[in-house]
C-alpha positions in Angstrom: 0.0 0.0 0.0 1.6 3.2 -1.1 1.2 6.7 0.2 -1.3 7.6 -2.6 -3.5 4.7 -1.5 -3.5 6.0 2.1 -4.3 9.5 1.0 -7.1 8.3 -1.3 -8.5 6.1 1.6 -8.6 9.1 3.9 -10.4 11.2 1.3 -13.0 8.5 0.9 -13.4 8.1 4.6 -13.8 11.9 5.1 -16.5 12.0 2.3 -18.2 9.1 4.0 -18.3 10.7 7.4 -19.6 13.9 5.8 -22.5 12.0 4.4 -23.2 10.5 7.8 -23.1 14.0 9.4 -25.7 15.2 6.9 -28.2 12.6 8.1 -30.9 13.5 10.6 -30.0 13.0 14.3 -31.9 9.8 14.8 -30.3 8.2 11.7 -26.8 9.3 12.9 -27.3 7.8 16.3 -28.4 4.5 14.8 -25.6 4.5 12.3 -23.0 5.1 15.0 -24.4 2.2 17.0 -24.4 0.0 13.9 -20.9 1.0 13.2 -19.7 0.2 16.7 -21.4 -3.2 16.6 -20.0 -4.0 13.2 -16.5 -3.1 14.2 -16.9 -5.4 17.2 -18.2 -8.5 15.4 -16.0 -7.5 12.5 -16.6 -8.5 8.9 -13.1 -8.9 7.6 -13.7 -6.5 4.7 -15.5 -3.9 6.7 -13.0 -1.0 6.4 -12.6 -1.3 2.7 -15.9 -3.0 1.7 -19.2 -1.7 0.5 -21.2 -2.4 3.7 -20.9 1.0 5.5 -21.4 3.1 2.4 -24.3 0.9 1.5 -25.9 1.6 4.9 -25.6 5.3 4.4 -27.1 4.9 0.9 -30.0 3.0 2.5 -30.5 5.6 5.2 -30.4 8.5 2.7 -33.2 6.8 0.7 -35.2 6.4 3.9 -34.8 10.1 4.7 -35.9 11.0 1.2 -38.9 8.8 1.6 -39.8 10.5 4.9 -39.4 7.3 7.0 -38.1 7.1 10.5 -34.9 5.0 11.0 -36.7 2.4 13.1 -39.3 1.9 10.3 -36.4 0.9 8.1 -34.4 -1.4 10.3 -36.7 -2.4 13.2 -36.1 -2.0 16.9 -33.3 -4.5 17.2 -30.2 -2.9 15.6 -27.9 -5.9 16.4 -30.3 -8.3 14.7 -30.4 -6.0 11.6 -26.6 -5.9 11.5 -26.4 -9.7 11.9 -28.7 -10.1 8.9 -26.4 -7.8 6.9 -23.3 -9.9 7.6 -24.8 -13.4 7.9 -23.0 -14.7 4.8 -19.8 -12.6 5.4 -16.6 -13.9 6.8 -15.9 -12.3 10.2 -13.0 -12.0 12.6 -14.8 -14.5 14.8 -14.7 -17.0 11.9 -11.0 -16.4 11.5 -10.4 -16.9 15.2 -12.4 -20.2 15.2 -10.4 -21.4 12.3 -7.1 -20.5 14.0 -8.0 -22.4 17.2 -9.5 -25.4 15.3 -6.2 -25.9 13.3 -4.0 -28.8 14.3 -1.1 -27.8 16.6 2.0 -27.0 14.6 0.1 -26.5 11.3 -0.7 -22.8 11.8 -0.4 -20.6 8.7 2.8 -18.6 8.6 
């Protein structure tokens, strides 16, 4: 990863956070809770993947349609997030694979 990639990544992240800040307060609160949850359960491709921008797109569409955030996702934020990542490889999966490996055969 070169310096240009780092700079471009920072630009994209700043643009993403600006979109989040433009959401109504209730959407921002739910987004931040979702983000915390997703960083904990950790889809492996979360930082570079399409999940977080996709959530912002979904929320922007909800705002445009005049819907409340809980109308879109329901009252259980964690269950909604789990549904989003159900077929995604997570850090928990990586950990389970690492402890399930035979002793002495760990990847190097």
